[in-house]
N, C-alpha and C positions, 0 to 999 in steps of 0.2 A: 702405511698410514699416509694420507694426503694432507699436507700442511700448506698454508698460505704464508708467505713472508715477503718482505720488501728488501730488495737488494739495490745498492747504489754502485754504479760503475761508470767509468769515463770512456766515451767513444768519440771518434772523430767522424764528422759528417761534413759533406760539401753542401753548404746552404747558399743558394743564389738570392741576392737581394731582389725585392720585387721589381725594381726598375730594370735590373739586368735581365730578369725573366721576361719582362715586357719587351725590352729591346731585342732579345733573341727572337721572340715571336714576330716582331715587326720586320726584322732583318730579312726574313725569307719570303715576305709578301711582295707581289708585283704591285705596280701602281694602281691597277684596277682593284685588286684585293685591298690595298691600303685605303682607297677611297671608302669602301664599305666599313672598314674598321673605324675610320675617323668619323663617319656619319653616326655609327653606333655610339661612339664615345660622346659625341656632341648631344645625342638624344638622352644619354643617361646622366651626364654630368652638367648641372646648371652653371657651374663656374667656368665652363669652357664656351667660347664663342668664336666665330670666324671674324677675321679682320676685314671688314667690308671696304675699308679704305685702301687696302692694298691694290696697287695699280699693276695690271699685267704688263710686263715688259719682255723684250726679247731675251734679256739676260738679267737675272737678279742674283745677287750674292747674299748668302746666309750670314746672319749676325754671329760674331764670335761671342763667347761668354762674357767678355769684358763689355760688349755693347748691349747685353741684355740688362734692362733696368730692373734689377731684382728688388731695389728699394720700393718700387711702385707696386709690386705684386705680393710682397710679403707683409703680413700683418704686423702692426706696431707692438701689439701685446701678444706675448707668447707664453701662455700659462703652462705650468708644470715642466718648464725647461724644454719645450719643443724647439728643436734645432732645424729650422728650414734650410739653412745653408748646407747641413749634412745631407738633407733629403735631395737637394739639387745636385750636389757634387759627389754623392756616394756611388758605389759600385763601379768605380773607375771611369766615370764620365769624363773626367779631366783629360784622360788619355786621348780623347777624340777631338779636343779643342785646339789642335795645333795648327790648323789651317782653315782658310775660308773655302766654302763649297759653292761653285757657280751653279746656277739653275737656269733652265730654259723653258719657255712655254707655259708659264703659270697664267691661268685665266679662269674665268667662270666656267662652271660645268655646263655642258650642252643640255639645253632643255629638251625634254621628251615631249613630242607632239603626237597626237593621234594619227596625223598624216604619215608618220614614219613607222606606224605599226601595221603588221599584216596578220591575216588570220593564220592559225596554226596549220601546218601541213599535216594531212592525215598520215598516221603511221602505217606500217605494213599490216599490223594486227587489225587496225580500224578498217583498212581497205578490204581485207579478206573477210572480216565479220560482216561488213556491209553486203558483200556478194553472197555470203552464206545465208543471210536473212532473206535474200531474194531467190535462193535456190532450194533450201530445205524447208518444207512446210510441216513435216512431222516433228513434233516437239522433241522426240527422242533423237532423231537424226540431227536436229539443230543443236542439241546439247552436245552430241558427239563432235560435231564440226567445231563448235566454239572451244571445246576442250583441246582438240587437235591444234587449232589455230593459236590458242593460248600457250601451247608448248613448243612453238617454233622459235628458233633463234633468229638473230638479225639477218642471217644469210638465207633464211627461209627453210631450214632443215628441221625435221621433227626430232626432238630430244628425248622422247620416250618411245618404247616399242609398241607396235600394235597389240601385242599380247597383253601388255600392262593396261592398255586402254580397255581392251575387251573384258579383262578381269575386273577393272574398276567399275564399269557400267553394267557388268553381267549380261553381255550381249555376245553373239557369235563373232568369231574373228573375221568372217567374211563380211559382216555388217560394217565393221571398222574399216576394212579395206575398200568397201564400196563407197563410203563417205570420203575416205582419203583420196580415192581416185578422182572424185569430182573436184576436190579442193586443188589437186595438182593441175587441173585445167583452168582454174581461176587465173585472173591477172594479178601478179606476174606468174606465168606458167612454170611449174616445177616446184612450187612451194608445197611443203608437206612430204617431201621425199626423204628417204633415209640415207641415201648415198649420192655421190656425184653422178654415177652412171644413171641412176634412176631419175635424177633431176634433168639430165641432158636428154634422156629418152622421152620424158614427159614433154619437154619443149619441142622435140621433133614431132610428137603426136599432135601437139597444139598447132604447130605450123603445117601439119599434114605433109611432112617430108617422108618420102618413101624410099630413101636411099638405104638399101639393106646392108651394103658394105659399111657405111658409116655407123649403122646400128650395131653391126658386129664388132667394129672397132671399139665403140663405147662400152658394149657389154663385156667384152673379153680382153681387150688389149690396151686399156688406158695406161697401165704402167709403162708401156713402150713410148707413149707420147710424153709422159712425164720425164723420161730419160732422153728424149729426142733420138731414140734408136730407130730411125725411120727405115734404114736399109733392112734391118732384121724384120721389121713389121711388114715391109713390102714383100720380103721373101715368104713370110708366113701366109700373107694374103694372096700370094701368087700374082702380084701386081708390079708394074714398073713404078719408079719414083714419080714420074709425071702423072700416072693414073692415081696413085695414092694421094698426091697433092690435091687433086680435084675433090676427093672425098673429105680431106682434112679441112679444106676451105669452109665446108658446110659446118663442121664441128667447131671451128674457130668462131663462128657467128653465134654460137650458143653461149648462154651465161652460166658459169659455174656457181655463181652466188645470186640466184634470182631475187632474193629478198632485199638485196642492197639497193635496188631501185627505189624503195620506199624507206631507206634508212633515215633515221632521225639525226644522223651525224651532221653537225653544222660546221661551216668554215670557221676557223679560229682566227680572229683578227688580233695581231700582236701589236701592242703599244710599246714602243721603245722606252726603256728605262733610262738609257744613257745616249747622248748624242756626241759624236766625235767629228769635229770639223777642223779644217786647216785655215787659220787666219794669220795673215801677214807672215807666212812662212813658218808658223808655229802651230803644233797640234794642240787643240783645246778640247777639254772634256767638260760637258755640261750634263747635269741631272735634269731629267724631264719632270717638271712639277705641274704639268697641265692637268687641271681638274682637281688638284690638291689644295685645299684652302689653307691660308695662314691662320694659326690659332693664337688666341690670347685669353687672358682671364677676364671674366665679366666684372666691370668696375662697380656695378651696384652691389654684388655680393662681396666684393673686396672691401667696400666701405662698411658693410655690415660686420665683417670680421674685425676691421680696425676699430669699430665702435665697441667691440668687446662682447656685446649681447649679454651683459651681466645678469639680466633678469631671465634669460632663457639659455641655460647651459646646454641643454639637449640640442637646440638648434645650432649653437656655437660649435659644439663638437662635430655635428653633422657637416657644417660648412668647412671646418678645418680639415676633416677627412677628405672631402671632395676637392679641397684646394691641393692637398698632398697628391691626390690621384691625378689632378690636372697637371701639376708640375712634373710628376713622373712621366706622364704621357708626352708632354711637350719635349722634355729632354730625351726621352726614348726615340722620338721621331728625329730629333737632331742627331743623336748618335747613329741611327740607322743611315741617314743621308751621308754623314761624314765617312762612315765605314765603306759604303758603296762607292763613294767618290775616290777614296784612297785606293781601293782595289782596281777600279776602272782606270785611274791615273797610272797605276803601275803597269797594267796590261798595255795601255797605249804606248808608254815609254819603252816597254819591252818589244813591242811589235811595230815600231815605226817603219822598218823595212817592208813589212807585209803591207802596211797601209799605203806606202808609196810605190811599191813594185809588184805586189801581188802574192799569190799563194806560194810560189816557189821560194819566197823569202821569209815564210813564217818560222818563228823560232819555237822550240819546244818549251813547255812550261807546265809545272805541276802545282797542286794546291799547297804542298809542303814548302815549295820554294817561295811562293808568295807569302805564306804565313810567316816564314822565317824572316823575310825581308821587311815586312810591315810590323813585325812584333805582335802578331795576332795568332789565335789558335786556328789549327787547320779546319776544324768544324765551322768556325766563323766564316772562313773563306768559302766553304762549301755552301753555307746558307746564303751568302751574297750571290754566288754563281747560280743558285737554283732558280729557274724560271725567269731569269733576267735577260734582256736583249739590248744589244748595242747597235745603234745606227751609225754606219760609217760611209764614207764616199764609195766604198766597194760594195755596199749592200747592208742588209740587216743580218746580224749574227747573234746566236745565243752565246752568253758568256762561256758556256761549257765548250764551245768551239775552240777556244784559245788554250784549253788545258789538255795536253796530250804528251805522251812519252817521247823520248828521243832514241835514235839509234846512232851508232858511231860510224863516221866515215873512215876511209883508209888511213887518214892522217890524224885520227882521234877527234875530229871536230863533231859537234852534235848536229844531227839532222832530224827535223821534225817528222813524225810518223805521218802527219797529214800530207806533207810534201811527197813522201814516198808513195802513199796511196794515190795521189794525183798523178805521179809519174807512171805507176802501174796502169792506171786507167787510160792514160794517153797512149802507152805502148800497145795495149790491147785494142784500142780504137783504131790505131794505124797499122795493125798487123796484117800480114799476107793472109787473105781469106782461104787460100789453098793450103797454107801451112801455118795455122794458128800457133801462137807462142805457148809453150808449156811453162810450168812454174820454174823448172830448172833453167830454161832459156832466159826467163826474166831475171833470175838470180845472176846469170852470167852478164847480162846487159847492165844491170845495176852495179855489179862489181867493177865493170869497166868505167863506170861513172863515179867510182870511189865511194860506193854505198855498199857496206858489208851487211848482208841480210841472209837469213836462213830460208830454205825452201818452204818450210812449214809456216814461216812468218808471211811469206808471199801468198801462200794458200789462204791464210787467215785474213789478210787484207783483201784479197780478191773476193773472198766470201762476204766480207763486210760491205764490199762495193756491189754485191748481188751480181757478180760476174761468174758464169758457170765455168767448169774446167775446160781445158782446150779441146778434149775429144768431143764434148757435147757441142762446143762452138763450131767445131769442124763439121759435125753432122748437120747442124742448122744451116751453115753456109752452103753445104752441098744441096740441101733441100731447096734453098732459095734460088739456086742456080738452075734447078730443073724447070723447064718450061712446059 
């Protein structure tokens, strides 16, 4: 028998206060993303407005909580025991009010003018469809062509099989191949291919190259090129290395990703979130507030709340709710900035030798270490580091750049993995081209420099640097020396 009954039990749950939830969300945003969030909040909350009287200066310091005039923004009448002080200082906000935060570059947002706008660049699919409409006059062929073009990836390769297309349109397979063959001759040539070799051969056809040896290499021996095993390839083709190089020069001029020519990928312009400069012999940290408006409560609505709106309780409740939300938002922004500043300040203090002497002096650092030193949670540090950039005299660096593991030296000192990677890169750059360094030889060299490291770690770092193994480098060097 099924019965319904009520049970009461006690459970523990972790509940984040609304302000803390909002602060966590804001913490991981970049300056550009934060601008959008602020604009949305300004549009939705009538009690928020920008402080138009704020003058842009080279350096502006944030107010501490003691300087915030809460008596001007809080209503005089608080019905039903509303505690606005608790709203402001709840969720641990006070933990972030122990220091002032320097800012740099606050100013008005750049106005968008039509002179700065350009027409949209045609995509690969637009460009191919335009050619298809000029090539296929039969409606059935045009439909096939548009379907093929619609199933190309950004590199220009077909992502479905001709058999699937033939079945979908109920046409013979040779009809699909006929249409696909014409598409492969469109600009850029090679689009619509199923494999790398097919794309390269299509480009040779388009350019009317008649090099049969190059065609043979593309058709049957591409794996040898991928491994740079040119001596074995020359032996199979019964050619000298010099003769083989002539044919390979033609292949090198072909594009393995023909569709990328019309890729819609755009350059990403990074706006620094933090500036680090040396002033009067001391390293200073500034947060970039360019484009971020200062927020304040609207005085008109503030006066309405102070008046009490006794005759319109619904409006009074609405305005009070909006005021709470506005105060949460302002304090969440303040918490975000102070947390970012504390993390950036710690990074700079830890990496002074790097800033003054270069990469060889960078110190290892982990999220756990920073969290422990600042009294914050490791996930909080992770949110601060995500998608944030620091402008230094040495260049622009993502904050993630400064977080890496350490290895031990001969005498127990900590050595940054970034420093070891840089040393491996320089060793390989300056190696004897006739006798490239193996991973074991690199281990021996680093050992003599008081760096204890395993061969597999060297192999891992070399791979992360996109440096091939020594035997492949040796084959490439030999090929380059052949005239």
